[in-house]
N, C-alpha and C positions, 0 to 999 in steps of 0.2 A: 687178214688179220679177223679173230673173232672178236665179237663185241658182246656185252653182256648189260641188260638193262634190270634193273630191280626195282619192278613195279610197286614193291612194297614201298618205297620211297620217292614217288612220283614229285610229291609237293617240294619236299625237302632238296631233292636233287634240282630241280627247277628253281627254287629260291636260292641256290647256290652256286648255279653256273649259267651257261647260255643255253638253256633247252629249246629247240625251236618249235612255236606253237605250243608252248605249254606242256609237252611230253617230257618224259624221264630223259635226263641225259645217258648216252651210252657208256660205258666203260670199256675202253680199248685194251685188249689183253694182246700180249706179242703171240705170233703164231709158232706153236713148238716143233713144226716141221712134220707132226704127226698127220696133217690134213695134205692133200695135194692140189696144186692149183687148178687141177680140172675138177675138184668136187664143189660142187654148185653150194653145198651148206657151209664153205669153209669160213664165210663171212657171215654166218648167221646168228641172230641175237638170242640169247636166252634171259626168261624171266622167271626169277627166283622169287617164289610165293610162299605164302605160309600153309599152303595146301599142295604142293608140288612144284614142279617145272613145267613151264609153257616155251616151246620154240612159237614166236608170233608168225603170222603170216607175213611172208616176206621173199623176194627173189622168184615168184611165180608160185611158189610152195604155199599150201594151205597151212593154216595154225595147226600146231602139233601139241597137245596138252598130255603129260606125263602126271597125272594126280597120285597122292599117295592112294594105295589100294593098288596100285598096277602090277602087273605081273612082270617078275625080272626079266626075262628074256626079251619082249616085247622094250620094256624100259632101256635095257640096256642098246639096243638096237637102234631105237629111237635118238637118244642123245648121244650115242658113238659117232653119229654122223657128223655131230656139230664139235664133241668134245675131243674126238680121234682115238686112238687105242687107248685102252685100259692100262696103266702102268702097275695095278696090283688088284688082287681080289681074292677072295675067300669065301668057300661055302661051309666054312668050320664057325659054329656060333661063338662069339666072344662071351665074356662074363654078363652083358646084357642079353642075349640071346640075337643078337644081330650078326648078319653077314654083309659084306660088302663089295663093292666094285669100285677104285679109285682111279681117276683120271687126275692129270696135272692140274691142280687146284680145288678138284670137288670131287668128294667121296659120295656115292649113293647108299645108302643103308637099307637092307632087307631083311624081314622076319618071315620065316615060312613062305619063302618064295615070292613076297609081295615088296613093294618099294614102300618104305615106311619114314625115311627121312632122308637128309643130305647134311653133309658138312661143307662149306665152301671157304677157302683162304684166296690170297692173290693168285692171278688175277681176278678171281671172280668176286671180289668186296668191293666197295666203292672206294675212290682212291679221293677221300675228305677227311677232314680234322674232326677229332672228337668234339671240339667247340662248334664246328658247323653241323654236325649230326646231331647233338643235344639241343640245337637252337629250335628243333621240331617239336611241338607239342606231343607227337605220337612216338618219342623215343626216350627212353627214361632208363636211369642206371638202377641195378638191381642191388638194394641194400644189402648189407654183408655178403656179399657173394664170397664162396670159397674158390672160385676159380679163377678169380683175378678181376679185371675192370669189367664188370659184365653190364650189358644192356639189353633191353628187349625192344621191339618194335611193335605196333599196334594196338590194338584196343587194351587197355588196363586190366579188365576182367580177364582176357583172353590172349595174350599177346601170339602175335602170329611168328614172328621170327626172333631169334636170340643171337647175339654177338658179344664178341671180346673187343677191346680196344688193345693196343701195344702197350699202353701205359697210364699213367695217371692224368698228365698234362694237357692242356687244350690242343697241342699240335700233334697228340697222339693220333694213329691212323689205325684202321680197322685191321684188326687180325684175323678174325674170322665171323661167319654168320651160319646159323643153322635153323632148321625146322624140321617137326616131326620127332621122330624117335631117335636120338644119338646116347652114345654111350659117353657120359661126362662124369668122371669121378668128382664127388661132391665132399 
């Protein structure tokens, strides 16, 4: 199984779960069959950050950072080792000037051949409630959002990661997370 740790939320996740040694909880995702049992990176953990994506050092492999600004081909090759095969991609820019490569639950956005953002959905979002998320002082709702129950994580002046809940109730779950450039109709 692949696991995803969201290091933007270590304190919140540690407070809401049984994280060993104060580290962030791992979120378990079902293996979609794209990765073979003989693939040493099949159980790798990803860290979604406000500045890109990191595959931390694990299972004898060195840390691999894929910051925003990285070239498209190496970004796809590095993350493809963990995410499996792409399910969709385009080289034709959308209305926002972005192209993308989509994997099950995670889309990578590119502008002029450079990695500039991501959009994550289950299984790459925290499995927790709106109430638990909003208990963290670094997570707050976006007032008068036109895209739904939107929240941001990080410093109030410059949030790192944005997201949506599935609804308004305390038991609503996380629908999506994003960072960097995304084409969101507002």
